[in-house]
N, C-alpha and C positions, 0 to 999 in steps of 0.2 A: 328030426326035421319037423318043424311046426306046421300047423294047418294052413297058414297063409302061403308058405313056400309050396306046399302040395297043390293048393289051388292055382298058384301062379304057373306051376308046371303043367297042370291040366289045361289052363287057358292057352299057354304057349303051344301045346300039342294041338288043341282045337284050331287055333289060328293058323298053324302050319298046314293042317288038313284043309282048312278053308282056302288058303292061298293056293294050294295045289289044285283044288277043284276049280277055283277061279281061272287058273292058268289053262286048265282043260276046257273050260267054257269059252275062253278067248281063242283057243286053238280051233274049236268047233266053229266059232264065228268066222274065223279067217278061212277055214276050209269051205264053209258054205258060201261065203262071199266069192271066193275064187271059182267055185263050181258054178254058181249062178252067172257070174260075169262071163265065164268061158262059154257056158251054154248059150247065153243070150247073144254073145258076139259072134259065135260060130254057127248058130242055128240057121238052117236054110229056110225055115218057116218064117213067115212074117208075123212076128210077135208084136201085139199091140203095145203102144206107148204106155197105156194105162197099166198093163201087166208089168212092164219094166219098172215103172214108177212105184207100183205097189210092192214089188220085191225090194226095191231100194228103201222104201219106207219101213218095211219089215226088218230089214237088216239094221237100219239106223235105230229102230225102236229096241231091237234085241241088244245092240251095243249100249244104248243109253240105260237100259234096264240092268245090264251087267255092271256098268260103271257105277250106277246108283247103289246097287247092292254092295259092291266093294266099298264104296265110300261110307255107307251106313254101318257096315260090319266093322270096318277099321275104327270108326268113331266109337262104336260100342266097346270094342276091345280096349281102346284108349281109356274110356270112362271106367271100365272095370279095373284096369291096371292102376289108374289114379286112385280109385276108392280102396283098392287093396293096399296101396302104399300109404295112404292116409290112415287106414285102419290099423296099421302096424304099430302106431305110437302107443 
């Protein structure tokens, strides 16, 4: 097996690990979102609107950060795969 093929396998393994971790990050996001919404909607305390909007902003920022990370990582993997395939010649 040549070096390029070995590198491709390593990259595929790394991408698979990243995809798994990204899925776990999204699961954590969904659980936090559900927990916060359940707490905020069922709380007997009078929670200020500012606190509710701050939590919503935090959740949106977390989601956007995760989506940006996924997009940049996928772009990086595509770039590496492209350079490996062009370097094979």
